N, C-alpha and C positions, 0 to 999 in steps of 0.2 A: 362490233358488239353494240347492241342497242337495247337499253332497258329503261323502265320508266316508273317503277314503284318507289315512292319517296319513303326512305326507311324511318320507321317510328319504333321507339322502344316501349314495350308494354311492361311496366314494372309492378309485379305483384308476386306473392308467394304461390299463387295458383297457376299462373301461366308464364311460360318462358318468353324470351324476347325473340321477335322475328319481324320481318318487314310487312307492313300493310300499306295500302294506298293512302295518299294524303287526304285526311278527312278534317275539314275545317271545324267540325263540332268537337273534335277530340283534342282541343288545345287546353289541357288542364295540367296540373302538376304531375299527373300520372303518365302523361304522354310527352316524351321529350324527343325533339328532333335529333337525329344522329349527327347532323351537321346544321349549324344555324347561321343565319344572316342577320343583319340589322333589321329591326322590325319596320313594317311599312313598305309601301310601293311608291318610290319616288326617285328622281334622278339623284344619284350620289355624286357630290362635288367635293373637290379638295381631299381626295383619298390620301391618307398619310403614307400608305404602302401600295401604290397602284400596280405593282407587279407581283404582289403576294396574293395568296388565296384570300378572297373576300369573306370566307367563312372560317369558323373555328372547326377543327377536326378532332377526332378522338386522340386521347393519349396514345402515342404510337409505340408499339413493341417491335423490336428488331431481332432477327436471328434467333428465334425461339426453338428451332429444330436442333436436337442434339447433334453435334458435329459428326458423330460416328454414322449417322443415317445418310450423310452425303454419299457414302460408299454405295448405298443402295442404288442411287441414280447413276453413279459412274458404272456400276455393273450392269445397268439396263441400257447402255449405249447401243449394243448390237440389237437388243430386242426392239428398241425404239426405231432403229433403222428399218427393221423388217416389218414392224407392225404399225408405226405411226407415220413415217414418211410416205407410206403408200396412200395416205389420204390427201396428199397434195396432188394437184394437177400440173402437168408440164405447161409452161407458159404458152407454147405454140398451140396447145389444145384448149386454152382457157378463153372464155369470153372476155371481151373488153368493152368499156363503156360506150365506145363509138358504135358498137354493134346495135345499140338500142336508140341512138339519137340521130337527128337530122344531119346529113352529110354536108359540112361547110364547103366542100370542094364541088358539090353538085350544083348544077344550074337550077335544080328544083329546091334548093335549100330554103329559100324564103317561103315557098309554098308549104314545105314540110313543117317549118316553125309555125306558120299560121294554123295548120291543122292541129299541131300539138296544143297551141293556145286555145283553140276552139274547144278541144276536149277538156282542157284544164278549167275552162270557164264554167263547166257543168258540175264541178266538184266543190262542195261546201268548205267554208273557212276552217271548220273544226278538223276536217281531214288534213288540211294543209298544216295546221299547227302540229299534228302528230307526225306528219311526214317530215316537216322541218326538224322537229326534235330528234327523230330517228337519224336524219342526215347529220345533224350537229354531233350526235353521239358517235357516229361512224367517223367523222372528221377528226375526232380527238384521238385517232389511232396512235400518234407518237407516245401518248401517255400509256397506252396499253402495252406497247412494245417495251417501254421503260419498266412497267410493272413486272412483266415476265422476266426481264433481265435483272430484277432484284432477287430472284429466287435462287437460294443456295443450291449448288450442285448441278444446275441446269442452265445457268446464265451463259450468254455469249461473252466470253472473257476478253476477246480481242476486237469484236465488231465484225469479224469475218472467220470465226472459229469453224472448224470442220467437224465438230461433234454433232451427233444426231439431234441433240436438244437445240443447239444453236441454229442448225440448218432449219429445223422446224419453225423456230420463232421468226426467223427472217422471212421464210417462204409464206408462213401463215400471215405475217404482216403484209407482204406483197399482195396476197390474194385479197385480204380485207381492204386494202387501199382502194381497190376498184369500187367498193360499195359507196364510200363517200363521194368519190369522183363522179360516179354516175348520178346519184341523187342530187348532188350540187348542180351539175349541168342541167339536169331536167328542171329543177326549181328555177334556175336562172332564166331558162328559155320560156318557162310558163308565164312569166310576168305577173304572177299572183302574189309574190312575196317581196319583202324589203331586204334585198341581198346585203346591204351594208349592215343592217342590224344583225342579220344572221352571221355575217363575217365577224362582227364584234363579239358575238356570243361564242363563236369557235375560239377566238383568240383568248378570251377570258377563261374558257374551259381548259384549254391546253395549258395555259399559265397556272391554273389552279391545281391541276393534277387530279388525283383521285385517292381515296382512302379506303381500300378494300379490307384492311386489317388482316393481311395474309402473312405478315411477320417474317418475310423472306423465306417462308417454308413452302417448298413445292407441294407438300401434302395439302396445305390450305389453298395454295395458288391454283392447283389443278382441280380441286373441288369447286373453287370459285368460277374458273373458266368453264367447267362442265355445266354449271348452273346457268351462266350467262349466255353461252352459245345456244342452249336450248331456249332460253327466254327470247333471244334475238330471232331465232327461227320462228317462234310463235308470233312475235310482234310483226316481222316482215310478212309472214304468211297472212296475217289478218289485214295488213294494209293492202296486200294484193287482192284479197277477197273484197274489201270495200271499194277499191278502185274499179274492179269488175262490176260491182253493183251500181257504181256511178257512171258506167258506160265507157271507161277508159281502159280498153283491153291492153294497150301498149304499156301503160303505167302498171297495170296488174302483172304483166310479164316482167317488168323491171323488178318489182318487189318480190315476185315469186322466184326469180333467178337468184337474187340476193339471199332469200330464205333457204334455197337449196344449198348454197355455199355454207351457210351457218349450220345446217343440219350435218353436213360432212365434217365440219370442224368439231361439232358436238360429239360425233362418233369417235374422233381421235382423242379428245380430252377425257371422255368417259372411259375409254379403253385404258388410258393411263391409270386412272383411279381404280379401275377394276383390277389391274395388275398389282397395284399397291395393296388392295384388299387380299390378294393371293399371298403376297410376300409378308405383309405386316398387318394382319386384320385388326389387331388391338390398337396399334398406333393410328391406323386409318379411320377407324370408327370414332376414336377420340377426337381426331381432327375434324371429322364431319360434324360431330356434335358441337365442337367449339365454333366452327364456322356458322352453324345455324343459330347458336345462342347469340352470337354477335350480329347476326342478320347478314344477308347478302345485300350489301349496299350497291346501288346501281352505279354504273360507270360515270354517268353524267350528273351525279348528285350535287356537284359543285357548279352547276350551270348558272350563268348570270349574263344579262345583256346590257348592263349599265343602267337599267331602269327599274326592273322588277326584282325585288328582293326575294319574292316567292315564285320565281319563274319555274323552277323544276317542279315544285309542288303543283302549280297550276297546270303545267304541261302534263304531268302525270294524271291529274284529275280528268283531263280531256281524254287521255288514252283509256282510262278506266271507264268513262262514260260510253265511249265508242266501242268498247270491248276489244281494243287492240292489245292491251296488256293489263291484267287485273290481279287482284289479290287471290282470286281463285286459280289463276294461272300459276302464281307463286307456289301455292299448295300442291297443285297438280305436278309441277316440275319436281318438287321434293319427293312426292310419292313415286313418280316415275324413276328417279335416280335411286331411291331406296330399293325399288324392285329390280332395277338394272344391275345394281351391285349386290343384290341378294343379302341385304343387311340383316333381315330378319332371320336368315338361316346361318348366320355366323356362329361358330362354336369355339370353345377353348379360350374365351375372353377372360380378362381379369375382372375383378368386381367393378372397377371403374369402367372397364369396357362394356360390361353388361348394362350398367346404368346409362352409358352413352347410347347403346343400342336401343334400349327401351325408350329413351328420350326422343331419339330421331324417328323411330317407327311410330311413335304416338303423336308426332308433331303435326302432320297434315290435317287431321280432323280438328285439332285445336285451332289451327290457323283459320280453317273454314268457319268454325263457330264464331270466332272473334270478328271475322270479316262480315258475316251475316248480321251480327249485332251492330257493327259500325255502319254498314250500309243502310240498315233500317233507320238509323239516327239521322243520316244525311240525305235520305231519299227526297225529303221535302224541302231541302235547303239549296237547290240549284241557284246559282247566280252567274252573272256575266262579268268577265274581266277582259281588259284589252291586252293584246299581244303585239309587241313591237314588230315581230316577224311578219305580221300581215297588216302593217301600217296602222297599228293601234285599233284595228277593228275588234269588237268585243265577241267573245265566244263563251258559251255556257260551260260551267265546270260543275 
């Protein structure tokens, strides 16, 4: 899961809250970072709590789903086996990272690495910033499995549970694990990046966790993963497109293959939410509105490298500028999901459910309008910042 919009809360009576890309001009009392770091960009020394999240997170709510709704997910065990587990691939038929990398047992290994490096030398630094950010996000996979196992009614209670939900979570994790492995090895071989700084960032990120505000609710959790898997599909698809434009067909194949996995996972998660809309349309539309009001926070929003307090914001700005993942994509994803789940066509809702329906269906154009205004303000404000991932070379944001 790889996503890059820095969550910003827009607080007014006219517009609801949702995520927009990080915009330096919008640092006023009306725009509050969902997660904040110490101000400034400098080496942080003598941290009082070096193993704790370096950022403040939201006030956390737990177990908000009524206990009786847990039965819904227990009753969906057989359905999940027949409809969700089919979106997993058998290990023996799955691709592995080594399929795309130089063979270390081959006599031609060094020549293969040389060719990889020659192709990588033609790719600009800003692309590598985005690719590194994607890889770091994928490498924080332990956090995402932990998040899924916080969800009431679907968690893996033993670590090797035979419920359909637990099997899905473990196998999904196993499939996703290949993504970070592959990108990590490619970047290591490319010679273009500072692997130690990248490894520090991964350790910080896994130690910090994530704050998706899903409240142990599988309603909120599966809406969140539906959104994130589609966002990751878009992001990796765009890095594939850019790699091809820069002449590295093999890197394009790597990113495209990962994107294909994300699309398959998106299909599974959106199917779960579609089923929830069939069973409990009122509760599901209320959950969708709740998730969108709180914003879809990105999995790596607590990213930190020990140097740059605004690392995630800066990384997201590069992704926005390159068109890898943008505020427009955020609006497009919501619009896609609203259509996929036929939210506009829901009937028999409570008064609160109808309000939630209207809110969600009207949100994409509002996001686009705000994004257009914000981008017009920052279009003339590009600046260069150093990234430790590329040996402190500067990149425009």
